[in-house]
C-alpha positions, 0 to 999 in steps of 0.5 A: 577613764575610757578610750574614745574618738575625738576631733583633732584640736585646732590651734588658736592664734598663739598656739601650736598643734603637737603630734603627741609622741609621749605624755606625762602622768601626774599625781594630780591626774591620778588623784583626779581619776579618784575624785580627789582633785578638782577637775580643771574643765567640765567633765568629760575631757581629755586628760594629760597635762604635759606632752612631748611631740612634733609641731604639726601646725602653727597658729596664725600669730606664732613666730618662735616655733616651726612645723617639724620642731620637737617640743614639750609643753604643758598642753591645753587640750589634753596630752592623752590624745594623738594631737594636743594644743599648747601655748607657743610661748611656753613650748620647750625645745627638746634637746638632742639625745632626749627621748620624747618620753624623757621630755614629757617629764620636763614641763611640770615635774622637771621645772618643779624640781629645778625651781625647788633646787634653785630657789628653795635649796640654793645649793652652792658649787662646793656642796653636794646634793643627795636626792632620795626617793626620786622614783616618783613623778611622771611615768610615760605613755608612748603613742606613736613611737 
């Protein structure tokens, strides 16, 4: 991996441009850097599967998001950059009180954990859930705090 200058991506008709404030680091990305995970695009490309930040620009067809909204999403252009693009239909608004770093863990790790709990474990309201070894998952990279 290396730091390089890259052009600011342009959002497609159904995309948003995010000014990235934080990006998650995934197990798949770590394995990719070791050559143990298939590259999703031809190399070289900008890593970063998930990012959180502020909507900077809207594609021509976007109606559900506004410039200035705080969002997190799985990004298509690489979250380890100052700007990244994401499908507007898949952005997640960041709730009040959640930092960009915390929000950057929602799109992949957070939704994966929720799906496993909700659809696989299916705990009932009278049950208690013990979470062991919850130290894995995303780390954060802060860009423009």
